[in-house]
C-alpha positions in Angstrom: -38.0 -11.8 0.5 -36.8 -12.8 3.9 -37.9 -16.4 3.3 -35.8 -16.5 0.0 -32.8 -15.1 1.8 -33.2 -17.6 4.7 -33.5 -20.5 2.1 -30.4 -19.4 0.3 -28.5 -19.3 3.6 -29.7 -22.8 4.5 -28.8 -24.2 1.1 -25.3 -22.6 1.3 -24.9 -24.3 4.7 -26.1 -27.7 3.5 -24.2 -27.9 0.3 -21.1 -26.2 1.8 -21.1 -28.9 4.5 -21.4 -31.7 2.0 -18.8 -30.4 -0.3 -16.3 -29.7 2.3 -17.0 -32.5 4.8 -13.3 -33.5 5.0 -12.0 -29.9 4.9 -10.1 -28.6 8.0 -11.1 -25.3 9.4 -9.3 -22.8 7.2 -9.2 -20.0 9.8 -6.8 -20.0 12.8 -7.0 -17.4 15.5 -4.4 -15.6 17.7 -5.4 -13.6 20.7 -2.6 -11.4 22.0 -3.5 -8.9 24.7 -1.4 -5.8 25.3 -2.2 -3.2 28.0 -5.8 -2.0 27.7 -6.6 -3.6 24.3 -7.1 -7.0 22.8 -6.1 -8.0 19.3 -7.9 -10.9 17.6 -6.0 -11.9 14.5 -7.4 -14.4 11.9 -5.1 -16.2 9.5 -7.2 -17.4 6.5 -6.1 -20.1 4.1 -6.6 -19.4 0.4 -8.9 -19.5 -1.4 -11.3 -18.9 1.5 -12.8 -15.6 2.5 -14.2 -14.6 5.9 -17.0 -12.2 6.3 -16.3 -8.9 8.2 -18.2 -7.7 11.3 -21.2 -6.5 9.3 -23.9 -6.3 10.6 -26.1 -8.0 8.0 -29.8 -8.1 8.6 -31.1 -11.2 6.8 -27.7 -11.7 5.2 -24.6 -13.9 5.8 -23.1 -14.7 9.2 -20.9 -11.8 10.1 -17.9 -12.2 12.3 -19.2 -11.6 15.8 -17.3 -11.0 19.1 -18.9 -11.6 22.5 -17.2 -10.6 25.7 -17.9 -11.6 29.3 -16.9 -8.5 31.3 -16.1 -8.5 35.0 -17.2 -5.7 37.3 -15.3 -2.5 36.6 -14.5 -3.3 32.9 -16.4 -1.9 29.9 -15.8 -1.7 26.2 -14.0 1.4 25.0 -15.6 2.0 21.6 -16.4 -0.7 19.0 -14.4 -3.3 17.2 -11.8 -1.9 14.8 -10.9 -4.0 11.9 -8.0 -3.9 9.5 -7.2 -3.9 6.7 -10.4 -2.4 5.2 -12.6 -5.3 4.1 -13.3 -5.8 0.4 -16.8 -4.6 -0.4 -18.8 -6.5 -3.0 -22.4 -6.8 -4.1 -23.5 -10.4 -3.4 -26.1 -11.8 -5.8 -27.3 -14.5 -3.5 -28.1 -12.2 -0.5 -29.0 -9.2 -2.6 -26.8 -6.8 -0.6 -23.4 -5.4 -0.3 -21.1 -7.4 2.0 -17.5 -7.2 3.2 -15.0 -9.9 3.5 -11.3 -10.6 4.3 -8.8 -12.8 2.4 -5.6 -14.1 3.8 -5.7 -12.3 7.2 -7.8 -10.0 9.3 -7.1 -8.1 12.5 -9.7 -6.9 15.0 -8.9 -4.6 17.9 -11.1 -4.0 21.0 -10.1 -1.5 23.7 -11.4 -1.6 27.2 -12.0 0.9 30.0 -11.2 0.1 33.6 -12.8 1.5 36.8 -10.6 3.7 39.1 -10.6 0.8 41.6 -9.1 -1.6 39.1 -6.6 1.0 38.0 -5.5 1.6 41.6 -5.2 -2.1 42.3 -2.9 -2.5 39.2 -3.6 -6.3 38.9 -4.2 -8.2 35.7 -7.8 -8.6 34.7 -9.1 -11.8 32.9 -11.8 -11.3 30.3 -13.4 -14.3 28.5 -14.7 -14.0 24.9 -16.1 -15.9 22.0 -15.8 -15.3 18.3 -18.1 -16.7 15.7 -17.3 -16.6 12.0 -18.1 -18.1 8.6 -15.9 -18.7 5.5 -16.7 -19.2 1.9 -14.8 -19.8 -1.3 -15.9 -19.2 -4.9 -18.1 -22.3 -4.9 -19.6 -22.9 -1.4 -19.5 -22.0 2.3 -18.6 -23.9 5.5 -21.0 -23.8 8.4 -20.5 -21.0 11.0 -17.8 -21.8 13.6 -17.0 -20.3 16.9 -14.1 -20.4 19.4 -13.7 -19.4 23.0 -10.7 -17.4 24.1 -9.4 -15.8 27.3 -7.7 -12.4 27.5 -5.4 -11.1 30.3 -5.3 -7.3 30.3 -3.4 -4.9 32.5 -5.2 -1.7 33.7 -3.3 1.5 33.0 -1.2 3.1 35.7 -2.5 6.5 36.8 0.2 8.2 34.8 -0.8 6.3 31.7 -4.5 7.1 32.4 -3.6 10.8 32.5 -1.8 10.5 29.2 -4.9 9.0 27.5 -6.8 12.2 28.3 -4.4 14.2 26.1 -5.7 12.7 22.9 -8.2 14.7 20.9 -11.8 14.1 22.0 -12.6 13.0 18.5 -10.6 9.8 19.1 -13.0 8.6 21.7 -15.9 6.4 20.8 -19.0 5.7 23.0 -18.7 2.3 24.7 -21.3 -0.3 23.8 -23.3 -1.2 26.9 -25.4 -4.2 27.9 -28.3 -3.8 30.3 -27.0 -6.6 32.4 -23.4 -5.5 32.3 -22.3 -9.0 31.5 -22.4 -10.2 27.9 -21.8 -7.7 25.2 -22.2 -8.3 21.5 -20.1 -5.6 19.9 -21.4 -3.5 17.1 -19.2 -2.5 14.1 -17.5 0.8 14.6 -17.9 1.7 11.0 -21.4 0.6 10.1 -24.7 1.3 11.7 -27.8 -0.8 10.6 -29.1 2.3 8.7 -25.8 2.7 6.9 -25.7 -1.0 6.0 -29.0 -0.5 4.2 -27.5 2.5 2.4 -24.4 0.6 1.2 -26.6 -2.2 -0.1 -27.5 0.2 -2.9 -23.9 0.8 -3.9 -23.3 -0.5 -7.4 -20.4 -0.7 -9.7 -18.7 -3.6 -7.9 -18.0 -7.0 -9.3 -19.4 -10.2 -8.0 -18.0 -12.1 -5.0 -16.4 -14.8 -7.0 -12.8 -14.2 -8.2 -12.6 -10.7 -6.7 -9.1 -9.6 -5.5 -8.7 -7.1 -2.7 -7.8 -3.5 -3.7 -4.6 -3.9 -1.7 -3.8 -7.1 -3.6 -4.0 -5.2 -6.9 -1.4 -2.8 -5.8 0.7 -5.6 -4.4 0.6 -7.7 -7.6 1.5 -4.6 -9.6 4.7 -4.4 -7.7 5.3 -8.1 -8.0 4.9 -7.9 -11.8 7.3 -5.0 -12.0 9.8 -7.0 -10.0 9.5 -10.0 -12.3 10.1 -7.7 -15.4 13.1 -6.2 -13.7 14.4 -9.7 -13.1 14.2 -10.6 -16.7 15.7 -7.3 -17.7 18.7 -7.9 -15.5 19.6 -10.9 -17.7 20.2 -8.5 -20.7 23.0 -6.6 -19.1 26.7 -6.9 -20.1 27.8 -8.3 -16.7 25.1 -10.9 -16.4 24.5 -12.2 -20.0 28.1 -13.6 -20.4 27.6 -15.7 -17.3 25.2 -17.9 -19.2 27.9 -19.8 -21.1 29.8 -20.2 -17.9 26.7 -21.7 -16.3 26.3 -24.1 -19.2 29.9 -25.2 -19.2 29.7 -25.9 -15.5 26.7 -28.2 -15.8 27.9 -29.9 -18.9 30.5 -31.7 -16.7 27.8 -33.8 -15.1 25.5 -34.2 -18.1 26.0 -38.0 -18.2 23.6 -38.5 -15.3 20.5 -36.6 -16.3 18.6 -37.1 -13.1 21.5 -35.8 -11.0 22.1 -33.0 -13.4 18.5 -31.8 -13.2 18.6 -32.0 -9.4 21.8 -29.9 -9.4 20.2 -27.4 -11.8 17.1 -27.1 -9.5 19.4 -26.5 -6.5 21.3 -23.9 -8.5 18.2 -21.9 -9.2 17.0 -22.2 -5.5 20.4 -21.0 -4.4 20.3 -17.9 -6.5 16.8 -17.0 -5.1 18.0 -17.7 -1.6 21.1 -15.5 -1.9 18.9 -12.5 -3.0 16.0 -13.0 -0.8 17.1 -14.4 2.6 19.4 -11.5 3.6 16.6 -9.0 3.0 14.0 -11.2 4.8 16.3 -11.7 7.8 16.8 -7.9 8.3 13.0 -7.2 8.0 11.9 -10.2 10.2 14.4 -9.5 12.9 13.1 -5.9 13.0 9.5 -7.1 13.0 9.7 -9.8 15.7 12.1 -7.8 18.0 10.3 -4.4 17.7 6.8 -5.5 16.7 4.8 -4.5 13.7 4.4 -0.9 14.9 8.2 -0.5 15.0 8.6 -2.0 11.6 5.8 0.2 10.2 7.4 3.2 11.7 10.7 2.3 10.0 9.1 1.9 6.6 7.1 5.1 7.1 10.4 6.9 7.9 11.9 5.4 4.8 9.0 6.5 2.7 8.6 10.1 3.9 11.7 11.4 5.7 14.0 13.6 3.8 17.2 11.7 4.7 16.4 8.3 3.2 14.6 9.9 0.2 17.6 12.1 -0.6 19.9 9.1 -0.1 17.8 7.0 -2.4 17.8 9.8 -5.0 21.6 10.0 -4.8 21.9 6.2 -5.1 19.8 6.2 -8.2 21.9 9.0 -9.7 25.1 7.0 -8.9 23.6 3.9 -10.4 22.6 5.8 -13.5 26.1 7.2 -13.9 27.4 3.6 -13.5 25.1 2.4 -16.3 26.3 5.3 -18.5 29.9 4.0 -18.1 31.3 6.7 -15.8 32.6 3.9 -13.5 31.8 0.3 -12.5 30.4 -0.9 -9.2 31.9 -4.2 -8.3 32.3 -6.5 -5.4 35.8 -6.9 -3.8 37.9 -9.1 -6.0 39.0 -11.3 -3.1 35.4 -12.2 -2.3 34.7 -13.1 -5.9 37.9 -15.1 -6.3 37.3 -17.1 -3.1 33.8 -17.9 -4.1 34.9 -19.0 -7.6 37.6 -21.3 -6.2 35.1 -23.1 -4.0 32.8 -23.6 -6.9 35.3 -26.1 -8.4 34.8 -28.6 -5.5 31.7 -30.1 -7.1 28.5 -31.5 -5.4 25.9 -29.3 -3.8 28.6 -27.1 -2.2 30.1 -26.4 -5.6 26.7 -25.6 -7.1 25.9 -23.2 -4.2 29.2 -21.3 -4.6 28.6 -21.3 -8.4 25.4 -19.4 -7.6 27.2 -17.1 -5.2 29.8 -16.4 -7.9 27.0 -15.4 -10.3 25.4 -13.1 -7.7 28.7 -11.4 -6.9 30.0 -11.0 -10.5 26.7 -9.7 -11.7 26.4 -7.2 -8.8 27.5 -4.2 -10.9 24.4 -4.6 -13.1 21.9 -6.2 -10.7 22.8 -3.9 -7.7 21.1 -0.9 -9.2 18.1 -2.9 -10.2 17.8 -4.6 -6.8 17.9 -1.1 -5.3 15.1 0.0 -7.6 13.0 -3.0 -6.7 13.5 -2.8 -3.0 13.1 0.9 -2.6 9.9 0.8 -4.5 8.5 -2.0 -2.4 9.3 -0.3 0.9 6.6 2.2 0.1 4.1 -0.5 1.0 3.5 -3.2 3.6 6.0 -4.9 5.8 6.0 -8.2 3.8 6.2 -6.5 0.3 10.0 -6.2 0.1 10.4 -9.9 0.9 7.9 -11.1 -1.7 9.1 -8.5 -4.2 12.7 -9.7 -3.9 11.5 -13.3 -4.1 9.7 -12.5 -7.4 12.8 -10.6 -8.8 15.2 -13.3 -7.9 13.0 -16.1 -9.2 12.7 -14.3 -12.6 16.4 -13.6 -12.6 17.3 -17.3 -11.8 14.8 -18.9 -14.2 16.8 -18.5 -17.4 20.0 -19.8 -15.7 18.1 -22.8 -14.3 16.6 -23.6 -17.7 20.0 -23.5 -19.4 21.4 -25.6 -16.6 18.6 -28.1 -17.3 19.1 -28.0 -21.1 22.7 -26.9 -21.9 22.0 -27.5 -25.6 19.8 -24.4 -25.7 22.9 -22.2 -25.6 23.4 -22.4 -29.3 20.1 -20.6 -29.8 21.2 -17.5 -27.9 22.4 -14.3 -29.6 26.1 -13.6 -29.2 27.4 -11.0 -26.7 28.2 -7.6 -28.2 27.5 -3.9 -28.2 23.7 -4.5 -27.8 24.3 -5.5 -24.2 25.8 -2.1 -23.4 22.9 -0.4 -25.1 20.5 -2.2 -22.8 22.6 -1.0 -19.9 22.5 2.6 -21.0 18.7 2.4 -21.5 18.3 1.2 -18.0 20.5 4.1 -16.9 18.0 6.6 -18.4 15.2 4.8 -16.6 17.1 4.9 -13.3 17.6 8.7 -13.8 13.9 9.3 -14.3 12.8 7.1 -11.4 15.2 8.6 -9.0 13.5 12.0 -9.3 10.5 10.5 -7.5 12.4 10.3 -4.2 13.6 13.9 -4.4 10.0 14.9 -5.2 8.6 13.1 -2.0 11.1 14.9 0.2 10.3 18.2 -1.6 6.5 17.8 -1.0 6.6 16.5 2.6 8.9 19.4 3.7 7.5 22.0 1.4 10.8 23.1 -0.1 9.2 23.9 -3.5 12.3 22.9 -5.4 10.8 20.3 -7.7 7.3 21.5 -8.6 5.2 19.7 -11.2 6.4 21.6 -14.2 10.1 21.3 -13.3 9.7 17.6 -12.7 8.0 17.1 -16.0 10.6 19.2 -17.8 13.3 17.0 -16.5 11.5 13.9 -17.7 11.0 15.5 -21.1 14.7 16.1 -21.4 15.7 12.6 -20.1 13.4 10.7 -22.5 14.2 13.0 -25.4 17.9 12.2 -24.9 16.9 8.5 -24.6 15.2 8.8 -28.0 18.3 10.3 -29.5 20.4 7.5 -28.1 18.2 4.9 -29.6 18.6 6.6 -33.0 22.4 6.6 -32.6 22.6 10.4 -32.3 24.0 10.1 -28.8 26.9 7.8 -27.8 28.7 6.9 -24.7 32.3 5.7 -24.1 31.6 2.0 -24.2 29.2 2.0 -27.2 30.2 0.4 -30.4 29.7 2.2 -33.7 26.2 1.9 -35.2 26.2 1.9 -39.0 22.5 1.9 -39.2 19.4 1.9 -37.0 17.7 -1.5 -36.5 14.0 -1.9 -36.8 13.8 -2.7 -33.1 15.6 0.5 -32.1 13.5 2.5 -34.4 10.3 1.3 -32.9 11.7 1.9 -29.4 12.6 5.4 -30.4 9.1 6.1 -31.8 7.6 5.0 -28.5 10.0 7.1 -26.5 9.4 10.3 -28.6 5.6 9.7 -28.4 6.0 9.6 -24.6 7.8 12.9 -24.7 5.0 14.4 -26.8 2.5 13.1 -24.2 4.5 14.7 -21.4 4.8 18.2 -22.9 1.1 19.4 -22.2 1.6 18.4 -18.6 3.9 21.4 -18.2 0.9 23.6 -18.8 -1.6 21.9 -16.6 -2.7 18.7 -18.4 -3.5 16.0 -15.8 -1.5 13.2 -17.4 -3.7 10.6 -15.7 -1.5 7.7 -16.8 1.4 9.1 -14.7 -0.6 10.5 -11.8 1.1 8.3 -9.2 4.6 9.4 -10.2 4.2 13.1 -10.7 3.8 15.9 -8.1 0.2 17.0 -7.6 -1.4 19.7 -9.9 -1.6 22.0 -6.9 2.2 22.5 -7.1 1.9 24.1 -10.6 3.1 27.7 -10.6 1.3 28.3 -13.9 -1.7 26.2 -15.0 -3.3 27.0 -18.4 -6.1 24.4 -17.8 -7.3 26.1 -14.6 -10.1 27.9 -16.3 -11.6 24.7 -17.7 -11.1 22.5 -14.6 -11.9 24.9 -11.9 -8.3 24.4 -10.6 -5.6 26.7 -9.4 -4.6 29.3 -11.9 -1.5 31.2 -10.7 0.2 30.4 -7.4 -2.8 29.0 -5.7 -5.4 31.6 -6.6 -8.2 31.6 -9.1 -11.1 29.3 -8.3 -14.2 30.8 -6.7 -14.4 29.9 -3.0 -16.9 27.2 -2.0 -16.5 28.0 1.7 -18.3 30.6 3.8 -15.4 32.4 5.3 -17.7 34.0 8.0 -18.3 30.6 9.5 -14.7 29.4 9.5 -13.0 29.6 12.9 -10.1 31.9 12.5 -11.4 33.1 9.1 -9.4 30.7 6.9 -8.6 27.0 6.9 -5.5 26.1 9.0 -2.4 25.0 7.0 -3.9 26.2 3.7 -0.8 28.3 3.1 1.1 25.1 2.3 -1.5 22.4 1.8 -4.0 22.4 -1.1 -6.7 20.2 -2.5 -6.7 19.1 -6.2 -9.0 20.4 -9.0 -9.6 23.7 -7.2 -11.6 22.1 -4.4 -11.5 23.9 -1.1 -11.6 22.3 2.3 -9.8 21.9 5.7 -6.6 20.3 6.8 -7.5 20.3 10.5 -10.1 17.8 11.8 -11.4 20.0 14.6 -11.7 23.1 12.5 -13.4 21.2 9.7 -15.9 19.5 12.0 -16.9 22.8 13.6 -17.5 24.3 10.1 -19.5 21.3 9.0 -21.8 21.7 12.1 -22.1 25.4 11.3 -23.2 24.9 7.7 -25.1 21.6 8.3 -23.2 19.4 5.8 -21.7 15.9 6.1 -17.9 15.5 6.1 -15.7 13.8 3.5 -12.6 12.8 5.5 -9.6 12.1 3.3 -6.6 10.4 4.8 -3.8 11.1 2.3 -0.1 11.7 2.0 2.4 13.5 -0.1 4.3 10.3 -0.9 1.1 8.3 -1.6 1.1 7.1 -5.2 -2.4 5.7 -5.0 -3.7 8.9 -3.6 -2.5 10.8 -6.6 -4.1 8.2 -8.9 -7.4 8.6 -7.2 -7.3 12.4 -7.4 -6.3 12.3 -11.1 -8.7 9.5 -12.3 -11.7 9.6 -9.9 -11.7 13.1 -8.3 -11.4 14.6 -11.8 -14.9 13.3 -12.7 -17.3 16.3 -12.9 -20.0 14.4 -10.9 -17.5 13.6 -8.2 -16.3 17.2 -8.0 -19.9 18.5 -7.9 -20.8 16.2 -5.1 -17.8 17.1 -3.1 -18.0 20.8 -3.7 -21.7 21.3 -3.1 -22.7 18.6 -0.6 -19.7 17.8 1.6 -17.1 19.6 3.8 -13.8 18.2 2.8 -11.2 17.5 5.4 -7.8 16.2 4.1 -5.5 14.9 6.7 -1.9 14.4 5.5 -0.3 11.6 7.5 3.3 12.2 6.3 3.5 16.0 6.5 6.7 17.1 8.4 5.4 20.5 9.5 6.1 20.8 13.2 3.2 22.4 15.1 3.2 24.7 18.1 3.5 22.9 21.5 -0.1 23.6 22.3 -1.2 21.4 19.3 1.0 18.4 20.2 -0.7 15.1 21.0 0.3 12.3 23.4 -0.8 8.9 22.2 -1.8 6.0 24.5 1.7 4.5 24.3 3.1 7.7 25.8 4.7 9.1 22.6 4.4 12.8 21.9 3.4 13.6 18.4 4.7 17.0 17.3 4.4 17.1 13.5 1.1 17.5 11.6 1.6 14.1 9.8 2.3 12.1 13.0 -0.7 13.6 14.7 -3.0 12.8 11.8 -1.5 9.3 11.5 -2.2 8.7 15.2 -5.7 9.9 14.8 -6.4 7.5 11.9 -5.0 4.5 13.8 -6.8 5.3 17.1 -10.1 6.2 15.5 -10.4 3.7 12.6 -7.7 1.1 13.4 -6.1 1.3 10.0 -3.2 3.1 8.4 -3.9 2.5 4.8 -3.7 5.3 2.2 -5.9 6.6 0.6 -8.7 6.1 3.1 -12.1 7.9 2.7 -14.6 8.2 5.5 -18.0 10.0 5.3 -19.0 11.4 8.7 -22.1 13.1 10.2 -21.7 16.2 12.3 -21.0 14.1 15.4 -18.0 12.5 13.8 -19.7 9.1 13.3 -19.3 7.2 10.0 -22.4 7.3 7.7 -21.4 4.3 5.5 -18.6 1.9 5.2 -15.3 3.7 4.4 -13.7 3.3 1.1 -10.0 2.8 0.1 -8.1 2.8 -3.2 -10.5 1.9 -6.1 -10.5 3.6 -9.5 -14.1 2.7 -10.2 -15.7 6.1 -10.7 -19.3 4.9 -10.5 -18.6 3.1 -7.2 -17.1 6.3 -5.8 -20.1 8.4 -6.9 -22.5 5.8 -5.3 -20.3 5.9 -2.2 -20.8 9.7 -1.9 -24.5 9.6 -2.8 -25.2 6.8 -0.2 -23.4 8.9 2.5 -25.5 11.9 1.6 -28.7 9.9 1.8 -27.8 8.5 5.2 -26.9 12.0 6.5 -30.3 13.4 5.3 -32.2 10.5 6.8 -30.5 10.8 10.2 -31.1 14.5 10.2 -34.9 14.1 9.8 
């Protein structure tokens, strides 16, 4: 078996070298050093993938870091890697492996002796990184690179602040008998756990696999593209098409020049939508750093102020679409741009694009707001690429008609149907706006918009939309409808079918297709399905307890008065309390990093946690600890935490978020970790993945590793 694996590795190296003899190294490294930690960041060209830190016994070449440590310096824990690597079962090596696409970030913290801390002088550490990359066809030979780090020992005051972190954040430092060269082990995977995860099934092959994070990212991009095309069918945008055609007909004699101008016109539209957003985000990112930008987006996603503001903006936009008033740019700005468009040349084309953007603002403004606000719930770069996708889709029809003005004759004439599109978008804005009020309601525990109230509002909104499509409901700017067209009839049927689908949700039906947009089932005041699902029946009661109350410190899980697990499961919301209980009952821990505003968390709970096998494994074999990283509950001063950067975390969510970053080097949600009673990971953690079989195997492999280690 080992000979076969070794031969496969050799063949990959030989053929990979031959196939890519002229290929430049697709990985570039950056080594910034800040304070007591080093960051090793790899930028990976597509379509290449780089293996994670493994380790892989008899498998591929894992990314390996080696440090030469001077006297008085030691490693503080293991390498932390983010984002979570994609896990796949590789057919060639016959084992599960992890890899990164596009980028990977590795963080190593260091400890300094009291003498170095007292001296306060920078310390130089030399290191080496070895890695290997593959694409869907072959691999390049392993490559290594030397690097030098300059670290600053903490001041005594900062060293004291480090001690205020929970003990669970600390990891035992890897030691070398000589005290010189240290080959770091993965913080997440032990050799035993690697053997366990090799048995995990339900994954696809290495070739063509996209990261879980990429799936979510591409979902947002596709939605932005659809919104971009939808914006064309609004009454303040559609009439701009003939104006565009007439402008470009002036220079139709020179086809080459006309096509160049048309291309520049489309690029200008994209730039006018994308560059202002990109400038704001990038200035924040490069001036304040990724942590500052992440804090800003976290604040936007979870704080009550921006969520209430977004909710009100959506309501105002909906009222505008219904015809209550019109949102327009100042007339002076529009007229000035329009006058400069008559100058001709590239300047004229640019101002023509600017005029289009300004004139269409009353219809595209609400849509742009919808796209941007949705994308800010994700990574730092998502709003930029989301707006790029929206603007490209929005500009495409105008660019095509600028290329081929004769196509105008095939377009339908403007009319009342454009206002109908606008009203339909208004109903959609009304429904989507409730999500932001719901996030604020959950994170601050106001209990104003529980699940059944939320669903009831959606039922009414889409029922009224169905009536509007049938012509039974009219607004001020609507034209008379003598009969219902076939298109409107089909749309009305779809809308009423959606209403029928929603109604059982008011009585406890899971509504899995909408799980990411609805409040969790635990907010139901009355749940008729509780008896069949083992869930909560009335106001949080009902299900038979799976916890031994006599072994719980304090007699009950902390924060269980306002936090609940789905499907009637019971667990803890405090890491320390949950770990003490796990040691008392002799069970492994299922650590769930989640959030009230996390759409993918709700999807996992509705589609994966609802599986009877998953529920049985969690209820009977694990102690569940759910840590909400966005909860706004302020804790007593005795529970506050001071992080290494000197910030005092006072709320439950910020404390849990600091714990996740310090312990696992990642802030992704959802994030699931299986721990033994010492707080050490049993198998590779798992993130968002709706594969039920893969999640079951994840739980079973962790249970096997726990039992084997306990022997």
